[in-house]
KEMIKE-190214 format. One line per 10 residues: number of its first residue (from 0); their letters; for each residue x, y, z of N, C-alpha, C. Coordinates in steps of 0.1 Angstrom, whole numbers, plus 5000, padded with zeros to 4 digits. Each point is the difference from the previous one (the first is absolute). Layout:
REM residues N
NUM> A> X/Y/Z/X/Y/Z/X/Y/Z; ...
END
This chain:
REM residues 196
0> MVMLINFPNN> 2232/2113/6070/4996/4987/5005/5011/4990/4998; 5003/4992/5010/5010/4990/4999/4994/4987/4995; 5008/4993/4990/4995/4988/4995/5001/4989/5010; 4990/4992/5001/5000/4988/5009/5004/4988/4992; 5006/4990/5008/5001/4987/4994/4987/4994/4998; 4998/4993/4989/4987/4994/4997/5000/4986/5007; 4996/4999/5012/5000/4988/5008/4988/4991/4995; 5003/4987/4999/4989/4991/4996/4990/4998/5011; 4990/4993/4998/4990/4997/5010/5005/4993/5012; 5009/4990/4997/5007/4992/5011/5015/5000/4997
10> FIIYDLEYTA> 5008/5002/5010/5014/4999/4998/5006/4996/5013; 5013/4996/4999/5007/4994/5011/5011/5010/5004; 5002/5001/5013/5012/5007/5006/5008/4989/5006; 5013/4999/4997/5008/4989/5007/5013/5006/5005; 5006/4993/5010/5012/5004/5006/5008/4988/5004; 5013/5001/5000/5009/4990/5003/5009/5004/5012; 5003/4990/5008/5011/5002/5010/5011/4990/4996; 5012/5004/5002/5011/4991/4995/5012/5002/5009; 5009/4990/5000/5011/4999/5009/5009/5013/4999; 5005/5004/5011/5009/5012/5001/5008/4998/5013
20> WEGSKKRNWG> 5011/5008/5000/5010/5000/5011/5003/5014/5003; 5006/5002/5011/5004/5014/5004/5009/5006/4989; 4995/5011/4994/5008/5007/4990/4998/4994/4986; 4992/4990/4998/4999/4994/4987/4993/5009/4990; 4990/5008/5005/4994/5010/4990/5010/5010/4995; 5008/5005/5009/5010/5010/4996/5010/4994/4990; 5003/4987/5002/5009/4993/4991/4993/4994/4988; 4987/5002/4999/4992/4995/4989/5002/4985/4999; 5000/4993/5012/5002/4986/5001/5012/4995/4993; 5011/5008/5002/5012/4998/4992/5010/4989/5005
30> NFSEHKEIIE> 4998/4996/5013/5008/4989/5005/4997/4987/4993; 5010/4992/4998/4999/4987/4992/4988/4992/5005; 4998/4999/5013/4990/4991/5005/4986/5006/5002; 4999/5013/4996/4987/5007/5002/4991/4999/4987; 4988/4995/5002/4990/4999/4990/4987/5005/5005; 4992/5006/4991/4987/5005/5003/4990/4988/4999; 5001/4991/5009/4991/4989/5000/4987/5003/5007; 4989/4998/4993/4987/5003/5005/4997/4991/5013; 4995/5007/5010/4996/4993/5012/4985/5002/5003; 4994/5009/4993/4985/5002/5002/4995/5007/4987
40> IGAILVNHDF> 4988/4995/4996/4993/5006/4989/4986/5004/5006; 4996/5012/4998/4987/5005/5004/4993/5006/4989; 4987/4999/4999/4993/5007/4989/4985/5002/5005; 4995/5011/4995/4986/5003/5002/4992/5002/4987; 4988/4996/5000/4991/5003/4988/4993/5013/5004; 5000/5009/4990/4993/5013/5002/4990/5002/4989; 4988/5005/5004/4989/5002/4990/5000/5014/4995; 4990/5003/4992/4999/5013/4993/4998/5012/5010; 4996/4997/5012/4998/5010/5011/5012/5001/5008; 5011/4994/4996/5013/5000/5008/4998/4994/5014
50> KEVGSFSKLI> 4992/4989/5000/4998/4993/5013/5007/4986/4998; 5006/4996/5011/5006/4986/5001/4988/4990/5001; 5000/4991/4990/4990/4990/5000/5005/4985/5000; 5013/4999/5002/5006/4987/5001/5015/5001/5003; 5006/4989/5005/5014/5001/5003/5007/4987/4999; 5013/5001/4999/5009/4988/4998/5013/5003/5009; 5004/4990/5007/5012/5001/5008/5007/4987/5001; 5013/4999/4997/5008/4988/5001/5014/5002/5004; 5004/4993/5010/5014/5000/5004/5008/4990/4992; 5012/5004/4996/5009/4992/4991/5013/4997/5006
60> IPNKNPILSD> 5004/4988/4999/5013/4995/5006/5011/5003/4990; 5010/5009/5004/5010/5003/4990/5009/4987/4998; 5006/5000/4988/5009/4988/4996/5014/5002/5003; 5006/5011/4996/5014/5002/5001/5004/5004/5014; 4992/5008/5007/5002/5004/5014/4988/4996/5008; 4999/4987/5004/4987/4996/5007/4999/5005/5014; 5011/5004/5006/4999/5006/5014/5000/5015/4998; 4989/5007/5005/4999/5014/4999/5009/5007/5009; 5005/5012/4995/5009/5008/5008/4992/5007/5012; 5007/5003/5010/4993/5007/5011/4995/5014/4995
70> YIVNLTGITN> 5007/5006/4990/4995/5012/4995/4986/4999/4994; 4998/4990/4991/4987/4999/4993/4989/4995/5010; 5004/4992/5010/4990/4996/5010/4996/5012/5008; 5009/5009/5004/4996/5012/5007/4992/5009/4991; 5003/5001/4988/4993/5010/4991/4986/4995/4997; 4998/4987/4997/4987/4995/4995/4992/4994/5011; 5007/4994/5010/4993/4992/5010/4998/4986/4995; 5004/4997/4988/5000/4986/4995/5012/4992/5006; 4997/4989/5007/5010/4993/5007/5003/4987/4992; 5011/4993/5004/5003/4987/4994/4990/4990/5004
80> KMLSDKGVIF> 4995/5001/5012/4989/4990/5004/4988/5002/4992; 4996/5013/4997/4988/5002/4992/5002/4993/4986; 5012/5002/4994/5003/4994/4987/4999/4984/5001; 5006/4995/5010/5000/4985/5001/4986/4995/5003; 4992/5007/5007/4986/4996/5004/4990/5002/4988; 5001/5012/4993/4990/5003/4990/5005/5003/4986; 5014/5000/4999/5005/5004/4987/4999/4989/4989; 5000/5004/4988/5000/4990/4989/5012/5004/4991; 5004/4990/4991/5010/5003/4990/4996/5011/4991; 5009/5007/4993/4997/5011/4991/4991/4996/4989
90> KQGYLEFLNF> 5002/4988/4994/4992/4996/4989/4985/4999/5004; 4997/4994/5011/4987/4999/5004/4993/5013/5003; 5007/5008/5008/4995/5014/5003/4998/5008/4988; 5009/5000/4990/4999/5008/4988/4988/4996/4992; 4999/4987/4998/4988/4995/4992/4987/5003/5007; 4999/4999/5013/4988/5004/5007/4997/5015/4998; 5011/5008/5000/4998/5014/4998/4995/5003/4986; 5006/4993/4990/4995/5002/4986/4985/4996/4999; 4996/4989/5007/4987/4995/4999/4990/5011/5006; 5005/5006/5011/4992/5011/5007/4997/5011/4990
100> INKHANIAFA> 5011/5004/4993/4998/5011/4990/4991/4996/4989; 5003/4989/4994/4993/4995/4988/4985/4998/5003; 4997/4997/5012/4986/4998/5004/4992/5013/5000; 5007/5011/5003/4993/5012/5003/5003/5012/4991; 5011/5000/4993/5004/5012/4993/5011/4996/4990; 5004/5010/4992/5012/4997/4991/5011/5011/5001; 4998/5008/5011/5011/5010/5002/5002/5001/5015; 5013/5001/5004/5004/5001/5014/5010/5011/5001; 4998/5008/5010/5009/5012/5003/5009/4997/5012; 5012/5004/4999/5009/5000/5012/5006/5014/5002
110> YGDDRNVLLA> 5005/5003/5011/5006/5013/5003/5015/4998/5000; 5006/4999/4988/5014/4998/4998/5003/4989/4990; 5012/4995/5002/5005/4990/4990/4997/4986/5003; 4989/4997/5006/4997/4986/5004/4999/4991/4988; 4996/5005/4988/5000/4991/4988/5014/4995/4998; 5011/5008/5001/5013/4996/4998/5005/4989/5010; 4995/5002/5013/5003/4991/5010/4994/4986/4997; 4987/5001/4995/4993/4987/4996/5008/4993/4989; 5005/5008/4990/5007/4994/4989/5013/4994/5005; 5007/5007/5009/5013/4995/5006/4997/4987/5007
120> NLKMNHMNHM> 4989/4999/5008/4997/4988/5007/4996/4988/4991; 4993/5003/4989/4998/4990/4990/5013/4994/4995; 5009/5009/4997/5013/4995/4995/5007/4992/5011; 5000/5005/5012/5007/4993/5011/4994/4986/5002; 4987/4999/4998/4994/4987/5002/4998/4992/4987; 5007/5003/4990/5001/4993/4987/4986/4998/4994; 4992/5011/5001/4987/5000/4994/4999/5010/4989; 4993/4996/4990/4999/5009/4988/4985/5003/4998; 4994/5006/5010/4985/5001/5000/4995/5013/5005; 4998/5009/4990/4994/5013/5003/4988/5000/4991
130> NNNIILKNIR> 4988/5001/5006/4988/5000/4992/4998/5012/4992; 5000/4999/4987/5000/5011/4991/4986/5007/5000; 4990/4994/5005/4987/5006/5001/4998/5010/5011; 5010/5000/5009/5000/5008/5012/5009/5012/4998; 4995/5012/5002/5008/5012/4999/5005/5004/5014; 5013/5001/5002/5005/5005/5013/5006/5014/4998; 4994/5009/5007/5004/5014/4999/5005/5006/5013; 5009/5010/4999/5005/5007/5011/4992/5013/5002; 4992/5001/5011/4991/5011/5003/5008/5011/5007; 5012/4997/5005/5007/5010/5008/5002/5014/4994
140> PYIEHQLNIF> 5005/5000/4987/5002/5014/4994/4987/5008/5000; 4988/4993/4997/4988/5007/5000/4996/5006/5013; 5001/4992/5011/4997/5004/5013/5009/5011/5005; 5013/4998/4997/5010/5011/5004/4997/5013/4993; 4997/4999/4987/4997/5013/4993/4987/5007/5005; 4990/4992/5002/4987/5006/5004/5000/5005/5014; 5008/4994/5009/5001/5004/5014/5012/5008/5003; 5007/5004/4990/5013/5009/5002/5010/4993/5009; 5002/4987/4998/5010/4993/5008/5013/5000/4992; 5011/5004/5006/5013/4999/4993/5003/4986/4997
150> ENSIDSSALN> 5005/4998/4987/5002/4987/4995/5008/4991/5009; 4994/4988/5002/5006/4989/5008/5003/5004/5015; 4993/5010/5005/5003/5005/5014/4991/4993/5010; 4989/4995/4996/4990/4994/5010/4996/4986/4995; 5004/4990/5008/4996/4986/4997/4985/4998/5002; 4994/4990/4994/4986/4997/5002/4996/4999/5015; 5009/4995/5008/4997/4998/5014/4998/5013/5007; 5005/5011/4994/5000/5013/5007/4989/5009/4994; 4992/4995/4990/4990/5008/4994/4989/5005/5009; 4996/4991/5009/4989/5004/5010/5005/5012/5008
160> TYLGIKKTGN> 5012/4999/5005/5006/5011/5008/5000/5013/4992; 5005/4999/4988/5000/5012/4991/4986/5006/4998; 4990/4991/4999/4987/5005/4998/4992/5004/5012; 5007/4998/5012/4993/5003/5013/4990/4990/5003; 5001/4988/4995/4990/4989/5004/5005/4992/5011; 4992/4997/5010/5004/4993/5012/5005/4986/4995; 5011/4996/5006/5006/4988/4996/4991/4988/5003; 4998/4991/4990/4993/4988/5002/5009/4989/4995; 5000/4988/5006/5008/4989/4995/5015/5002/5003; 5009/4994/4993/5014/5000/5002/5007/5005/4988
170> AHRAIDDCRA> 5009/5010/5002/5008/5004/4989/5009/4989/4996; 5003/4999/4987/5009/4990/4994/4994/4986/5001; 4987/4999/5001/4993/4987/4998/4993/5003/4987; 5001/4990/4991/4995/5002/4986/4985/5005/4999; 4992/4993/5007/4985/5003/4999/4997/5014/5006; 5007/5004/5011/4997/5013/5005/5006/5011/4992; 5012/4997/4993/5005/5010/4991/4991/5002/4988; 4993/4989/4995/4991/5001/4989/4989/5010/5004; 4995/4999/5013/4989/5008/5005/5005/5015/5001; 5013/5002/5003/5005/5013/5000/5001/5006/4986
180> ILNGLVYTNQ> 5003/4992/4990/5000/5004/4986/4986/5004/4996; 4990/4992/5004/4987/5003/4997/4996/5014/5006; 5004/5002/5012/4997/5013/5007/5006/5011/4991; 5012/4998/4995/5006/5010/4992/4992/5003/4987; 4995/4989/4994/4991/5002/4988/4987/5007/5003; 4994/4996/5011/4987/5006/5004/5002/5015/5003; 5011/5003/5007/5002/5014/5003/5003/5008/4987; 5008/4994/4991/5004/5006/4988/4987/5004/4992; 4991/4990/4999/4988/5002/4992/4990/5010/5006; 5000/5000/5014/4991/5010/5007/5006/5014/4998
190> YLETKD> 5013/5001/5000/5007/5013/4999/4998/5005/4986; 5001/4991/4990/4998/5005/4986/4986/5004/4997; 4990/4993/5006/4986/5003/4998/4997/5014/5005; 5007/5004/5011/4997/5014/5006/5007/5011/4991; 5009/4996/4991/5007/5009/4991/4992/5002/4987; 4990/4991/4997/4992/5002/4988/4992/5012/5000
END
């Protein structure tokens, strides 16, 4: 029998979209002007039955590179007009995100290093505010291990395809990637239950 993560009754799955340029991932954002500035925060509240029961979504206007590259616009579908019409500054979006978590749970899972991206954005925005009551964990190694996914080979936006689930929403949009991560967790737990 495989050991399961002991999920609480309510937990958060969150995802970030951030600035990128052609080849920036390969360069690990190594060019002087490249920064992983958050442009969208998405989160869903999940209950003990692994059902989505609440959601949060916020567009964020980047500071250092306020004009999005064609690359990230094409990847995410987030446009400069969307940011100017509906975006907020990082501080506002981040604090609203913390409030969403605090209201419902004390643990939030991301599929990857989103916690480090949050910390980098706090530093970029001269903020020293990480709520110590909230636990941010990386669920990616768990999902990869349980579903036999080669390490770092499948992004959250590709989980539905990997699982054979009909595509819903938009890949590389934070809220839809949260739902893909939830699908991975649901599938993982169903798979493990059949192995008991």
